[in-house]
C-alpha positions in Angstrom: -199.8 44.4 -62.8 -199.7 46.4 -59.5 -196.0 48.2 -59.5 -195.6 48.3 -63.2 -195.2 51.8 -64.8 -198.8 52.7 -66.8 -199.0 51.2 -70.3 -195.8 49.2 -70.3 -197.7 45.7 -71.1 -199.7 47.4 -73.5 -196.5 49.0 -75.4 -194.7 46.0 -74.9 -197.0 44.0 -76.5 -197.6 46.5 -79.7 -193.7 46.4 -80.2 -193.7 42.6 -80.4 -195.5 42.7 -83.6 -193.2 42.5 -86.1 -191.7 39.2 -84.4 -195.2 37.8 -84.2 -195.9 38.2 -87.7 -192.5 36.8 -88.8 -193.2 33.7 -86.5 -196.5 33.6 -88.7 -194.8 33.2 -91.9 -191.9 31.1 -90.7 -193.6 28.6 -88.5 -197.1 28.9 -89.2 -197.7 29.3 -92.8 -197.2 25.5 -93.7 -199.8 24.5 -91.3 -202.3 27.2 -92.4 -201.9 26.1 -96.0 -202.5 22.6 -95.2 -205.8 23.4 -93.3 -206.9 25.6 -96.3 -206.0 22.5 -98.5 -208.3 20.3 -96.6 -211.2 22.5 -96.1 -211.0 23.6 -99.9 -211.5 20.0 -100.5 -214.8 20.0 -98.9 -215.9 22.6 -101.4 -217.9 24.7 -98.8 -221.0 26.6 -100.3 -221.0 29.4 -97.7 -219.2 31.2 -95.0 -220.1 32.2 -91.6 -218.0 34.2 -89.8 -218.3 34.3 -85.7 -216.3 36.3 -83.2 -216.8 39.1 -80.6 -214.8 42.5 -80.0 -211.6 43.0 -81.4 -211.9 39.6 -83.0 -215.1 40.8 -84.6 -213.5 43.0 -86.7 -210.4 40.5 -87.7 -213.5 38.5 -88.6 -215.0 41.4 -91.0 -211.5 41.7 -92.5 -211.9 38.0 -93.5 -215.4 38.6 -95.0 -213.9 41.1 -97.4 -210.9 38.9 -98.2 -213.5 35.9 -98.8 -216.0 38.0 -101.1 -213.4 39.9 -103.0 -210.6 37.3 -103.4 -212.6 34.0 -103.7 -216.2 35.2 -104.8 -217.6 33.2 -101.8 -220.7 34.2 -100.3 -220.4 35.3 -96.5 -221.9 36.4 -93.8 -221.4 37.5 -89.9 -223.4 35.2 -87.3 -225.9 36.4 -84.6 -225.1 34.2 -82.1 -227.8 34.7 -79.9 -230.1 33.1 -82.8 -228.6 29.8 -81.4 -227.6 30.4 -77.6 -230.8 32.5 -76.7 -233.5 31.3 -79.3 -232.1 27.8 -80.0 -232.5 28.3 -83.7 -231.1 25.3 -85.5 -230.7 26.3 -89.5 -229.1 23.5 -91.7 -225.7 24.3 -92.1 -224.6 21.4 -94.3 -221.5 22.1 -96.4 -221.4 25.6 -94.6 -217.9 27.0 -93.4 -217.7 28.6 -90.0 -215.1 30.1 -88.8 -214.8 31.0 -85.1 -212.2 34.0 -84.4 -211.4 34.5 -80.7 -208.2 35.3 -78.7 -209.0 32.8 -75.7 -211.4 30.8 -77.0 -213.1 30.7 -73.9 -216.1 32.6 -74.2 -219.1 30.7 -73.7 -221.3 31.7 -76.4 -218.4 31.1 -78.9 -218.0 27.8 -77.9 -221.8 27.2 -77.7 -222.5 28.4 -81.3 -219.8 26.4 -82.7 -220.3 23.5 -81.0 -224.3 23.6 -82.5 -222.9 24.8 -86.2 -220.9 21.2 -86.2 -224.0 19.4 -85.0 -225.8 21.2 -87.9 -223.5 19.8 -90.3 -220.8 22.7 -90.7 -217.4 22.5 -91.5 -216.3 24.1 -88.0 -212.6 26.1 -88.1 -211.6 28.0 -84.9 -208.9 30.8 -85.1 -207.5 31.5 -81.5 -204.6 32.4 -79.7 -204.7 29.3 -77.3 -204.9 25.7 -79.0 -205.9 24.3 -75.4 -209.4 26.5 -75.4 -212.7 24.9 -75.2 -213.6 26.6 -78.9 -210.6 24.5 -80.1 -211.7 21.5 -78.6 -215.2 21.4 -80.5 -214.2 22.8 -83.7 -213.0 20.2 -86.2 -210.1 22.7 -87.5 -207.9 24.9 -85.5 -205.5 27.3 -86.3 -203.3 28.9 -83.8 -202.5 32.5 -84.4 -198.6 32.3 -82.7 -198.9 35.6 -80.5 -197.7 34.6 -77.7 -199.2 35.4 -74.0 -201.3 38.6 -73.9 -201.7 40.3 -70.5 -202.9 43.8 -71.3 -206.4 44.0 -71.8 -207.0 45.7 -75.1 -205.5 43.3 -77.6 -203.3 44.6 -80.2 -200.7 41.7 -81.4 -203.4 39.0 -81.3 -205.0 41.6 -83.8 -202.7 41.9 -86.4 -201.7 38.2 -85.9 -205.3 37.3 -86.5 -205.5 39.3 -89.7 -202.3 37.8 -90.9 -203.4 34.4 -90.3 -206.8 34.6 -91.8 -204.8 36.2 -95.0 -202.9 33.0 -95.3 -206.1 30.8 -94.8 -207.8 32.7 -97.5 -204.9 32.4 -99.8 -204.3 28.8 -98.8 -208.1 28.2 -100.0 -207.4 29.7 -103.3 -204.4 27.7 -103.8 -202.0 30.8 -103.1 -198.4 30.6 -101.0 -199.2 34.0 -99.4 -195.8 35.4 -100.7 -197.4 38.7 -101.1 -197.2 39.4 -97.0 -193.4 38.8 -97.0 -192.4 42.2 -96.2 -195.0 43.1 -93.4 -192.8 42.4 -90.2 -190.1 44.7 -91.5 -192.5 47.3 -92.5 -194.0 46.8 -89.5 -191.0 47.7 -87.7 -190.6 50.8 -89.7 -194.1 51.8 -88.2 -193.6 51.0 -84.7 -190.5 52.7 -84.6 -192.2 56.2 -85.1 -193.5 56.1 -81.4 -192.3 59.8 -81.0 -194.5 60.9 -84.3 -197.8 59.6 -82.7 -197.0 60.9 -79.6 -196.7 64.5 -80.8 -200.3 63.8 -83.0 -201.7 62.6 -79.3 -201.7 65.9 -77.9 -204.2 67.4 -80.1 -206.6 64.9 -78.8 -206.2 64.6 -75.5 -209.3 66.6 -74.4 -211.5 65.1 -77.2 -214.9 64.4 -76.3 -216.0 62.3 -79.3 -214.3 61.1 -82.1 -215.2 59.4 -85.6 -213.5 57.3 -87.7 -214.4 55.9 -90.9 -213.1 53.9 -94.1 -214.2 51.8 -97.1 -213.2 48.4 -98.0 -210.7 46.5 -96.3 -210.1 49.8 -94.4 -213.4 49.6 -92.5 -212.7 46.9 -90.4 -209.5 49.0 -89.1 -211.7 52.0 -88.3 -214.0 49.6 -86.2 -210.9 48.3 -84.6 -209.4 51.6 -83.7 -212.8 53.0 -82.5 -212.8 50.1 -80.2 -209.4 50.8 -78.7 -210.0 54.5 -78.2 -213.2 53.5 -76.3 -211.7 50.6 -74.3 -208.5 52.6 -73.5 -209.2 56.4 -73.3 -212.8 56.5 -72.6 -213.5 58.6 -75.4 -216.6 58.0 -77.4 -215.4 56.9 -80.9 -218.2 56.0 -83.6 -217.1 54.2 -86.6 -218.6 53.8 -90.0 -218.3 53.1 -93.7 -217.5 56.1 -95.4 -221.0 55.5 -97.3 -222.8 54.9 -94.5 -221.3 58.3 -92.6 -223.2 60.3 -95.6 -226.1 58.8 -94.8 -227.1 60.9 -91.8 -224.1 60.5 -89.3 -222.2 63.2 -91.3 -224.6 65.9 -89.7 -222.5 65.8 -86.4 -219.6 66.2 -87.9 -217.9 69.9 -87.2 -214.7 71.3 -87.0 -214.3 70.1 -83.3 -215.0 67.0 -83.1 -211.8 65.2 -85.0 -212.5 62.6 -87.6 -209.9 59.9 -88.6 -209.8 58.6 -91.9 -208.5 55.0 -93.0 -207.4 55.5 -96.5 -206.2 52.4 -98.1 -204.4 52.7 -101.2 -206.6 50.9 -103.8 -210.2 50.8 -104.8 -211.5 51.5 -101.1 -209.6 54.5 -101.0 -210.7 55.5 -103.9 -214.3 54.8 -102.9 -213.5 56.9 -100.1 -212.4 60.0 -101.7 -216.2 61.6 -102.2 -216.3 61.1 -98.6 -213.2 63.0 -97.7 -214.2 65.7 -100.1 -217.2 66.2 -97.9 -215.6 66.3 -94.8 -213.3 69.0 -95.7 -215.9 70.8 -96.9 -217.5 70.8 -93.5 -213.9 72.2 -92.4 -213.6 68.8 -90.2 -210.3 68.1 -88.2 -209.4 65.5 -90.1 -206.7 62.6 -89.4 -205.7 60.3 -92.3 -203.8 57.4 -91.8 -202.5 56.6 -95.6 -200.4 57.5 -98.1 -198.0 60.7 -97.8 -200.1 62.2 -100.7 -203.5 61.6 -98.7 -201.9 62.7 -95.5 -200.7 66.0 -97.3 -204.3 66.9 -98.0 -205.6 66.6 -94.2 -205.2 68.6 -91.0 -202.8 65.9 -89.7 -201.8 62.1 -90.4 -199.8 59.5 -90.4 -198.0 58.1 -93.5 -197.6 54.4 -94.2 -195.0 52.9 -96.1 -197.4 51.0 -98.4 -195.7 51.7 -101.5 -196.2 47.9 -103.0 -198.0 46.5 -100.7 -201.4 44.9 -101.8 -204.8 46.4 -100.8 -205.8 43.4 -98.8 -202.4 43.5 -96.6 -202.3 47.2 -95.7 -204.6 46.7 -92.8 -201.9 44.7 -90.9 -200.1 47.9 -91.1 -202.8 50.5 -90.8 -203.8 49.5 -87.1 -200.4 50.2 -86.0 -200.1 53.9 -85.4 -203.7 53.9 -84.5 -202.9 51.3 -81.8 -200.4 53.6 -80.6 -202.8 56.5 -80.9 -205.1 54.8 -78.5 -202.2 54.2 -76.3 -200.9 58.1 -76.3 -203.9 59.4 -75.8 -204.7 57.4 -73.0 -201.3 58.1 -71.3 -202.0 61.6 -72.0 -205.4 61.5 -69.9 -203.6 60.5 -66.9 -204.9 56.9 -67.3 -203.6 53.1 -67.6 -204.3 51.5 -71.0 -203.1 48.1 -69.8 -206.3 47.9 -67.4 -209.0 49.8 -68.7 -212.2 49.7 -66.0 -214.6 47.2 -65.9 -213.1 44.9 -68.2 -211.8 41.6 -68.5 -209.5 39.5 -70.6 -212.0 36.9 -71.2 -215.6 38.2 -71.7 -217.8 35.2 -70.8 -220.8 36.2 -73.1 -223.7 33.7 -73.3 
């Protein structure tokens, strides 16, 4: 990466996202539907999702999809119960979905292997079909994002979201056609880089940030917080709006910025009491959502989500927040391509 302009790789990979989304819809969707059909025929009784980091936020999105769209019980695994404590639960007829960009982390591979040995139906969702994780899983879905060189994951996150959406739609017999406009809409969002650059200037010297949402937007809040921390090193705390009211609201003042992701739909409706409390405390509120929601805030980014299903809006919501993390990092004189102390493949055990 030496000799390249700081952030050149990350910005290039962010700009690829409309192409990646189109590739998934055009090339990946038939294979995703077929895999979903085969797994649905086995009638799993429960779903466990396994992931780390950015992929963990994509897995949380899948949890909302599975519970809301399918009414299927779903949980996020604690891998250490298997890898550190040698627990061996009975996973007969349980679907275990492991999400990983690289498919190379030893704990993901070990826990997936153990799940398969315990009777689970195992599915790996990765950006590397030749990975150890894909090899130990019964089924595999390639998110088709292409090589990702920047340490902060951008295009692999949105590719994972869309792949998981199409998979869940396939489980319920849907064709995923509601996602057809996402590539064009994503392009429109990413074209507004100058708007985000101007917004970023107000957060250049922030010492702490709080991010909040509810429903489908909550994984977006968690992923945006992760992007801010790993690129700009700003401590960014993410909370469900409901959890924010249970104590952490006390730390909100008119100095520390609050970013609220207000998804149009039931999640956004559930967040309204939280937004009222934040405004009442004089919070420096940045809103990602509809034009009407942005108009009520100190600052914000209006998304082109008219007519977009609530469960698909997270694919668009994260885009301005990726750009915001990038622009804040550049403004602080740092290189978002290569955050300190991080590696592309994190080998946890």
